NUMI-175456 format. One record per residue: residue in one letter; x, y, z of N, C-alpha, C in turn. Coordinates in steps of 0.1 Angstrom, whole numbers, plus 5000, padded with zeros to 4 digits. Layout:
N
[A [X Y Z] [X Y Z] [X Y Z]]
...
END
This chain:
261
[M [0839 4104 4780] [0846 4109 4789] [0841 4120 4797]]
[F [0843 4132 4789] [0840 4144 4794] [0828 4143 4802]]
[W [0815 4139 4793] [0801 4140 4800] [0802 4130 4812]]
[G [0810 4120 4813] [0811 4109 4823] [0817 4116 4836]]
[A [0828 4126 4834] [0834 4131 4844] [0825 4143 4850]]
[Q [0817 4149 4841] [0807 4159 4844] [0794 4155 4854]]
[A [0792 4141 4850] [0780 4134 4858] [0787 4131 4870]]
[A [0799 4127 4870] [0803 4121 4882] [0806 4132 4895]]
[E [0809 4144 4888] [0812 4157 4896] [0798 4163 4899]]
[A [0788 4159 4890] [0774 4165 4898] [0768 4157 4906]]
[T [0770 4145 4905] [0767 4134 4915] [0776 4135 4927]]
[E [0788 4138 4929] [0794 4140 4941] [0790 4156 4948]]
[A [0787 4165 4938] [0781 4176 4943] [0768 4176 4952]]
[A [0759 4166 4943] [0747 4167 4949] [0748 4157 4962]]
[T [0755 4148 4963] [0759 4141 4975] [0764 4150 4988]]
[D [0770 4160 4983] [0776 4171 4993] [0764 4178 4998]]
[R [0758 4182 4989] [0744 4190 4993] [0735 4184 5001]]
[A [0733 4172 4998] [0725 4164 5007] [0730 4160 5021]]
[E [0744 4158 5021] [0751 4158 5034] [0749 4172 5041]]
[R [0752 4183 5034] [0752 4196 5041] [0735 4199 5047]]
[D [0726 4195 5040] [0714 4194 5043] [0709 4185 5054]]
[A [0717 4173 5056] [0711 4166 5067] [0721 4169 5078]]
[V [0730 4178 5080] [0736 4181 5091] [0729 4188 5102]]
[V [0729 4184 5114] [0722 4190 5126] [0731 4195 5136]]
[G [0728 4202 5146] [0734 4206 5156] [0742 4193 5162]]
[P [0753 4195 5170] [0759 4182 5177] [0749 4177 5189]]
[T [0741 4188 5195] [0732 4182 5207] [0720 4174 5202]]
[E [0719 4172 5189] [0711 4163 5183] [0714 4150 5175]]
[R [0727 4150 5179] [0732 4138 5173] [0735 4128 5183]]
[E [0729 4125 5195] [0728 4117 5204] [0726 4104 5199]]
[F [0732 4092 5205] [0726 4078 5199] [0720 4072 5213]]
[T [0710 4062 5212] [0706 4056 5222] [0709 4041 5218]]
[W [0720 4038 5215] [0721 4023 5212] [0719 4014 5225]]
[A [0717 4003 5221] [0711 3994 5233] [0722 3994 5240]]
[G [0720 3997 5256] [0733 3999 5267] [0742 4006 5264]]
[S [0742 4016 5256] [0754 4028 5255] [0749 4040 5262]]
[F [0759 4047 5266] [0758 4061 5271] [0768 4070 5266]]
[N [0764 4083 5267] [0775 4092 5261] [0780 4090 5247]]
[A [0770 4083 5237] [0773 4082 5227] [0767 4093 5217]]
[R [0777 4097 5206] [0770 4106 5197] [0782 4106 5185]]
[D [0775 4113 5175] [0784 4118 5163] [0788 4131 5165]]
[L [0799 4131 5160] [0809 4145 5162] [0803 4154 5149]]
[G [0795 4147 5138] [0791 4155 5126] [0784 4166 5131]]
[G [0785 4180 5125] [0779 4192 5125] [0788 4201 5132]]
[I [0799 4197 5138] [0809 4206 5144] [0816 4216 5135]]
[Q [0813 4228 5137] [0820 4238 5128] [0834 4236 5130]]
[V [0842 4236 5120] [0857 4235 5118] [0861 4243 5107]]
[A [0873 4248 5105] [0879 4258 5095] [0873 4252 5080]]
[G [0866 4260 5071] [0864 4256 5060] [0851 4248 5060]]
[G [0842 4244 5070] [0832 4233 5070] [0827 4231 5082]]
[V [0822 4219 5083] [0817 4210 5097] [0822 4198 5093]]
[V [0822 4190 5105] [0826 4179 5106] [0817 4169 5098]]
[R [0818 4160 5090] [0807 4154 5083] [0801 4143 5091]]
[P [0787 4142 5092] [0781 4133 5097] [0785 4118 5094]]
[N [0782 4111 5106] [0784 4094 5102] [0796 4091 5100]]
[V [0809 4098 5104] [0822 4095 5099] [0830 4095 5114]]
[L [0827 4101 5122] [0837 4101 5136] [0825 4101 5149]]
[F [0827 4092 5157] [0819 4093 5170] [0827 4091 5182]]
[R [0818 4093 5191] [0825 4091 5205] [0816 4085 5214]]
[S [0820 4078 5227] [0812 4071 5234] [0818 4067 5250]]
[G [0806 4062 5257] [0813 4057 5270] [0817 4042 5268]]
[K [0821 4035 5278] [0825 4021 5277] [0818 4012 5268]]
[P [0822 4006 5258] [0816 3998 5249] [0810 3983 5256]]
[E [0818 3980 5268] [0813 3968 5275] [0801 3968 5281]]
[A [0795 3980 5282] [0782 3983 5287] [0771 3981 5275]]
[W [0776 3980 5265] [0765 3979 5252] [0761 3963 5252]]
[E [0746 3962 5249] [0741 3949 5246] [0746 3945 5230]]
[A [0742 3933 5227] [0747 3927 5214] [0740 3938 5204]]
[A [0726 3940 5207] [0718 3948 5197] [0723 3963 5198]]
[G [0731 3967 5208] [0737 3981 5206] [0748 3981 5194]]
[F [0758 3970 5195] [0765 3967 5185] [0761 3969 5172]]
[A [0751 3959 5168] [0743 3961 5157] [0739 3974 5152]]
[Q [0732 3982 5164] [0728 3995 5160] [0741 4005 5158]]
[A [0750 4002 5163] [0764 4012 5161] [0767 4007 5146]]
[A [0767 3996 5143] [0772 3993 5128] [0764 4000 5120]]
[A [0752 3998 5121] [0741 4004 5112] [0742 4019 5111]]
[A [0745 4026 5120] [0748 4038 5121] [0761 4044 5114]]
[G [0768 4035 5109] [0782 4035 5104] [0795 4033 5113]]
[V [0793 4027 5123] [0807 4025 5129] [0814 4013 5125]]
[H [0826 4015 5120] [0831 4004 5114] [0843 3998 5125]]
[R [0847 4007 5133] [0856 4004 5143] [0858 4013 5155]]
[I [0862 4006 5166] [0863 4012 5179] [0879 4014 5183]]
[I [0880 4025 5187] [0895 4028 5192] [0892 4032 5207]]
[D [0897 4023 5214] [0894 4023 5227] [0910 4029 5235]]
[L [0907 4040 5242] [0920 4047 5246] [0924 4041 5261]]
[R [0918 4031 5265] [0925 4025 5278] [0933 4015 5275]]
[D [0941 4010 5287] [0948 4000 5286] [0939 3988 5285]]
[P [0940 3975 5276] [0932 3966 5277] [0927 3959 5292]]
[A [0937 3961 5300] [0934 3954 5315] [0924 3963 5321]]
[E [0920 3974 5318] [0908 3982 5323] [0898 3979 5321]]
[P [0892 3974 5309] [0880 3969 5308] [0881 3953 5307]]
[G [0890 3948 5308] [0890 3934 5305] [0893 3928 5292]]
[G [0897 3935 5284] [0897 3931 5269] [0888 3934 5261]]
[V [0887 3929 5250] [0876 3935 5241] [0862 3927 5244]]
[P [0852 3936 5244] [0840 3932 5248] [0834 3919 5240]]
[E [0830 3908 5246] [0827 3896 5238] [0814 3900 5227]]
[L [0807 3907 5232] [0794 3910 5226] [0794 3918 5212]]
[S [0810 3923 5211] [0814 3929 5198] [0817 3921 5187]]
[E [0819 3907 5192] [0823 3897 5180] [0811 3896 5171]]
[G [0813 3894 5159] [0801 3892 5149] [0793 3904 5146]]
[S [0797 3916 5151] [0789 3928 5149] [0796 3935 5136]]
[G [0807 3931 5131] [0814 3937 5119] [0821 3948 5122]]
[I [0822 3953 5137] [0830 3963 5141] [0843 3957 5145]]
[D [0854 3963 5141] [0869 3960 5146] [0870 3967 5159]]
[Y [0877 3961 5168] [0879 3968 5182] [0897 3966 5182]]
[Y [0898 3981 5186] [0913 3982 5190] [0916 3987 5201]]
[F [0928 3986 5207] [0932 3994 5219] [0944 4004 5217]]
[S [0944 4014 5220] [0952 4024 5217] [0956 4032 5232]]
[P [0961 4027 5243] [0963 4033 5254] [0970 4047 5255]]
[I [0963 4059 5260] [0969 4070 5260] [0977 4072 5273]]
[E [0975 4066 5282] [0984 4071 5294] [0991 4058 5302]]
[D [0998 4061 5311] [1004 4049 5321] [0997 4052 5335]]
[P [0986 4045 5339] [0981 4049 5354] [0994 4047 5361]]
[Q [1004 4038 5361] [1013 4034 5370] [1026 4045 5370]]
[S [1025 4055 5361] [1034 4062 5362] [1035 4072 5375]]
[P [1047 4074 5382] [1046 4081 5395] [1041 4094 5392]]
[A [1046 4101 5381] [1038 4113 5379] [1025 4114 5377]]
[F [1019 4104 5367] [1005 4103 5367] [1002 4102 5382]]
[K [1002 4094 5389] [0998 4093 5405] [0997 4104 5411]]
[S [1009 4111 5409] [1012 4123 5416] [1002 4135 5414]]
[R [1000 4136 5400] [0990 4146 5393] [0976 4142 5394]]
[F [0973 4133 5391] [0959 4128 5390] [0955 4117 5400]]
[Q [0944 4120 5408] [0941 4111 5418] [0925 4112 5416]]
[P [0919 4101 5414] [0923 4088 5410] [0926 4086 5395]]
[Y [0922 4098 5387] [0925 4097 5376] [0923 4112 5368]]
[M [0926 4114 5357] [0922 4127 5352] [0907 4129 5352]]
[N [0902 4140 5358] [0888 4140 5357] [0882 4153 5357]]
[H [0891 4162 5349] [0890 4179 5348] [0898 4182 5335]]
[T [0891 4191 5329] [0898 4198 5317] [0912 4204 5322]]
[S [0913 4209 5334] [0922 4215 5341] [0935 4208 5340]]
[G [0934 4196 5337] [0945 4183 5337] [0949 4182 5323]]
[Y [0943 4187 5312] [0947 4185 5299] [0962 4186 5295]]
[L [0967 4201 5298] [0981 4204 5295] [0990 4195 5301]]
[D [0988 4193 5312] [0995 4183 5321] [0997 4168 5316]]
[F [0987 4166 5313] [0984 4152 5307] [0993 4149 5294]]
[L [0992 4159 5286] [0999 4160 5274] [1015 4159 5275]]
[G [1018 4166 5287] [1033 4169 5291] [1038 4156 5295]]
[M [1028 4146 5299] [1034 4132 5303] [1031 4121 5291]]
[F [1022 4123 5284] [1019 4113 5274] [1016 4117 5262]]
[G [1022 4129 5258] [1020 4136 5244] [1023 4125 5236]]
[D [1034 4118 5235] [1035 4110 5223] [1025 4097 5223]]
[R [1018 4093 5232] [1006 4084 5233] [0995 4090 5226]]
[V [0992 4104 5231] [0981 4109 5226] [0980 4112 5210]]
[A [0993 4117 5205] [0995 4121 5191] [0997 4107 5183]]
[R [1000 4098 5187] [1002 4082 5180] [0985 4080 5179]]
[T [0980 4080 5189] [0965 4078 5187] [0958 4086 5178]]
[V [0960 4098 5179] [0954 4110 5170] [0956 4104 5155]]
[G [0972 4101 5152] [0973 4097 5137] [0969 4084 5134]]
[T [0965 4075 5146] [0957 4065 5139] [0943 4066 5137]]
[V [0937 4074 5143] [0923 4080 5139] [0922 4087 5126]]
[L [0932 4096 5126] [0932 4102 5110] [0935 4091 5099]]
[D [0945 4082 5102] [0946 4072 5092] [0936 4061 5090]]
[A [0927 4059 5100] [0916 4048 5100] [0905 4053 5091]]
[G [0901 4064 5089] [0894 4067 5080] [0877 4069 5085]]
[P [0867 4070 5078] [0854 4073 5083] [0848 4061 5090]]
[G [0840 4062 5098] [0835 4052 5106] [0842 4049 5119]]
[T [0849 4057 5124] [0856 4053 5138] [0850 4061 5151]]
[L [0850 4051 5160] [0845 4055 5173] [0855 4056 5184]]
[I [0856 4067 5190] [0868 4068 5201] [0861 4067 5214]]
[C [0866 4059 5222] [0859 4058 5236] [0871 4056 5248]]
[C [0863 4057 5261] [0874 4053 5271] [0862 4049 5281]]
[S [0863 4052 5294] [0853 4044 5303] [0841 4052 5304]]
[A [0843 4067 5308] [0829 4074 5307] [0828 4082 5294]]
[G [0839 4081 5286] [0836 4089 5272] [0837 4103 5274]]
[R [0843 4108 5286] [0845 4120 5290] [0856 4130 5290]]
[D [0866 4124 5299] [0879 4130 5299] [0889 4126 5289]]
[R [0893 4114 5290] [0901 4110 5279] [0898 4112 5265]]
[T [0886 4106 5263] [0880 4108 5249] [0879 4125 5247]]
[G [0873 4131 5256] [0873 4146 5257] [0885 4151 5252]]
[L [0899 4149 5256] [0910 4152 5254] [0914 4149 5240]]
[L [0913 4138 5234] [0917 4132 5222] [0909 4138 5211]]
[T [0894 4139 5213] [0885 4144 5205] [0888 4160 5201]]
[S [0892 4165 5215] [0894 4181 5213] [0910 4183 5204]]
[V [0919 4174 5206] [0929 4177 5198] [0928 4175 5182]]
[I [0918 4168 5180] [0916 4164 5165] [0908 4177 5162]]
[L [0896 4180 5169] [0889 4193 5165] [0897 4204 5163]]
[L [0905 4207 5173] [0915 4218 5173] [0925 4219 5161]]
[A [0929 4206 5159] [0938 4206 5146] [0928 4209 5131]]
[L [0916 4207 5132] [0907 4209 5122] [0904 4223 5122]]
[G [0905 4233 5133] [0900 4244 5133] [0889 4248 5141]]
[A [0883 4239 5149] [0872 4243 5156] [0876 4252 5167]]
[D [0865 4259 5173] [0867 4269 5183] [0865 4264 5196]]
[T [0867 4272 5207] [0866 4269 5221] [0853 4264 5224]]
[A [0842 4272 5219] [0827 4271 5222] [0824 4257 5218]]
[H [0829 4251 5208] [0824 4237 5204] [0829 4227 5213]]
[L [0844 4228 5219] [0847 4219 5226] [0841 4220 5239]]
[Q [0837 4233 5242] [0830 4235 5256] [0816 4228 5257]]
[Q [0811 4229 5245] [0798 4223 5243] [0799 4207 5244]]
[Q [0808 4201 5238] [0811 4187 5236] [0812 4184 5250]]
[D [0821 4191 5260] [0823 4187 5272] [0812 4187 5282]]
[E [0804 4198 5280] [0791 4200 5288] [0781 4188 5285]]
[L [0779 4182 5274] [0772 4173 5272] [0776 4161 5278]]
[A [0790 4157 5277] [0796 4145 5284] [0794 4146 5299]]
[V [0796 4157 5306] [0795 4158 5318] [0779 4157 5323]]
[R [0771 4163 5317] [0757 4165 5320] [0752 4148 5320]]
[V [0758 4141 5310] [0752 4126 5306] [0756 4119 5316]]
[I [0770 4120 5319] [0775 4112 5330] [0770 4114 5344]]
[N [0768 4127 5346] [0760 4128 5358] [0747 4121 5363]]
[E [0741 4122 5351] [0727 4115 5352] [0729 4099 5352]]
[R [0739 4095 5344] [0742 4080 5348] [0745 4076 5360]]
[H [0750 4083 5367] [0754 4081 5380] [0743 4082 5391]]
[R [0730 4087 5385] [0717 4087 5395] [0713 4072 5394]]
[G [0714 4068 5410] [0710 4053 5413] [0722 4044 5413]]
[L [0734 4047 5408] [0741 4037 5405] [0755 4042 5414]]
[T [0761 4031 5417] [0772 4032 5428] [0785 4030 5420]]
[H [0794 4042 5423] [0807 4042 5415] [0818 4046 5426]]
[P [0829 4041 5425] [0839 4043 5437] [0843 4057 5441]]
[Y [0843 4065 5429] [0848 4080 5431] [0838 4091 5428]]
[E [0827 4086 5420] [0816 4097 5416] [0804 4093 5420]]
[S [0794 4105 5421] [0780 4101 5424] [0773 4112 5416]]
[W [0760 4108 5418] [0749 4120 5411] [0750 4133 5420]]
[Q [0750 4143 5411] [0750 4157 5418] [0740 4167 5416]]
[P [0734 4173 5421] [0723 4181 5419] [0724 4192 5410]]
[P [0716 4199 5402] [0717 4208 5391] [0726 4216 5394]]
[E [0726 4223 5406] [0733 4235 5409] [0750 4232 5408]]
[I [0750 4221 5415] [0768 4215 5414] [0770 4212 5401]]
[V [0763 4204 5394] [0768 4202 5378] [0769 4214 5372]]
[D [0763 4224 5375] [0763 4238 5365] [0777 4244 5372]]
[E [0779 4244 5383] [0794 4247 5388] [0807 4240 5383]]
[M [0807 4226 5381] [0811 4219 5373] [0813 4222 5360]]
[V [0803 4224 5355] [0805 4228 5340] [0812 4240 5338]]
[A [0808 4250 5345] [0812 4265 5346] [0831 4264 5345]]
[S [0834 4254 5358] [0846 4254 5360] [0855 4248 5348]]
[R [0848 4237 5343] [0856 4230 5331] [0855 4238 5319]]
[R [0847 4245 5315] [0847 4258 5307] [0858 4266 5307]]
[Q [0859 4271 5319] [0872 4282 5320] [0883 4275 5319]]
[A [0887 4261 5323] [0899 4255 5321] [0899 4252 5306]]
[L [0890 4249 5300] [0891 4245 5286] [0897 4260 5279]]
[E [0892 4270 5281] [0893 4282 5276] [0909 4285 5277]]
[K [0913 4283 5289] [0928 4285 5292] [0936 4274 5284]]
[F [0933 4261 5283] [0941 4252 5277] [0940 4253 5259]]
[V [0929 4260 5255] [0931 4263 5240] [0939 4276 5237]]
[A [0938 4285 5247] [0947 4295 5246] [0962 4292 5246]]
[A [0965 4282 5254] [0978 4277 5256] [0984 4268 5248]]
[F [0976 4261 5236] [0979 4250 5232] [0977 4251 5214]]
[N [0985 4247 5208] [0984 4248 5194] [0984 4234 5188]]
[A [0975 4230 5186] [0972 4214 5180] [0983 4209 5170]]
[Q [0983 4217 5159] [0990 4213 5147] [1006 4214 5151]]
[S [1010 4222 5159] [1024 4224 5163] [1025 4212 5171]]
[F [1018 4208 5182] [1019 4197 5190] [1020 4183 5183]]
[L [1013 4182 5173] [1011 4169 5164] [1024 4168 5155]]
[T [1029 4181 5149] [1040 4180 5140] [1052 4176 5150]]
[E [1053 4181 5160] [1064 4178 5170] [1065 4163 5173]]
[Q [1051 4159 5174] [1051 4143 5177] [1052 4135 5167]]
[G [1054 4138 5152] [1053 4130 5142] [1041 4131 5133]]
[V [1031 4139 5138] [1019 4138 5128] [1019 4149 5119]]
[S [1022 4148 5107] [1023 4160 5098] [1010 4165 5096]]
[E [1014 4178 5090] [1002 4186 5083] [0995 4182 5073]]
[R [1004 4174 5064] [0998 4168 5054] [0989 4154 5056]]
[A [0992 4149 5069] [0982 4138 5074] [0968 4144 5080]]
[V [0970 4156 5084] [0956 4162 5088] [0950 4165 5076]]
[A [0957 4172 5065] [0951 4177 5054] [0943 4166 5048]]
[E [0951 4154 5044] [0945 4143 5038] [0935 4138 5045]]
[A [0932 4136 5060] [0921 4134 5068] [0911 4143 5068]]
[R [0914 4156 5063] [0902 4164 5061] [0891 4159 5052]]
[E [0898 4155 5039] [0888 4149 5031] [0877 4139 5032]]
[W [0881 4132 5044] [0867 4123 5049] [0861 4130 5061]]
[L [0868 4136 5069] [0865 4142 5079] [0856 4154 5080]]
[V [0858 4164 5069] [0852 4177 5068] [0843 4179 5057]]
[L [0831 4183 5059] [0823 4189 5049] [0822 4202 5045]]
[S [0827 4207 5034] [0827 4220 5031] [0815 4227 5025]]
END
C-alpha cells in the first residue's frame, strides 16, 4: 500500500508537471472550431498560487453559429457542457446541432433585459466594461448564482453569450478575480474579445455594431481597459460572492480542478 501510494503520488506529480509544461499564454489558446468565433481556453491565465489549468474552462461567442463539426471539435477539446448566459428566447433555444455531440447545454440567464432599470442604463445592451458594476448592482444574484453553477460543474465547462464579449467577460472576470487574477489578465482577455468581434463585423450586417478601423478599435480597447481597472479597484469578488451565497469553501474546492499550482 505504501509503495502504491507513492506510485500514485509520483504519477499525479508527473501529470501536473506535464500540464505545467503544456501551458501556453492565453493568446495562443484560441480555437477555430467550425463556425465558432471568439472561442478560447482560459488555461494559462495566472491566478493566486498558479495558473488556470488548460482544457477545463472555456469561453466563446454564440454556439448557434457553430457547425456540427464545431461541436464535435469542441467535445474533442474537452468541452463537456455549455452554460449560456442568455435567456433561451434570445438564441431561440438550444442549438439543434449540439444534439448528439456529447455536450450538455444549459441556460443560466444573468440579466432581465425587460427591467426598466436595465433599459434605462444599457442601450441597447451592456457593451462596455464601464457597465460592470451597475450590471452587478441590478443582477448580482443572477451572476453569483451562475458563478456557483460554473464552480460546481467541474472541468469541461464553456461559458458563452452572443458575442462572448461583455456578459461572458463579466462572468469570467468575477471567476478569475475570485481565483486571484490581476487586472492585466482581465484586460488582455477583454482586448482579445473586442478585436475578434470587430473582425467578425467586417462584411457582416449587425443592427447596432459595425467593423471599425484599427485606430478606433485601439481607442475602444484603451477605454475599456481604463474602465476595467476602475472596476477591479472597486470590486471584491470573494466578498461579492459570499454576500450572494457562494462561499469561500465553494471557491476553494473549485480551485482543485481550476488551478494548476
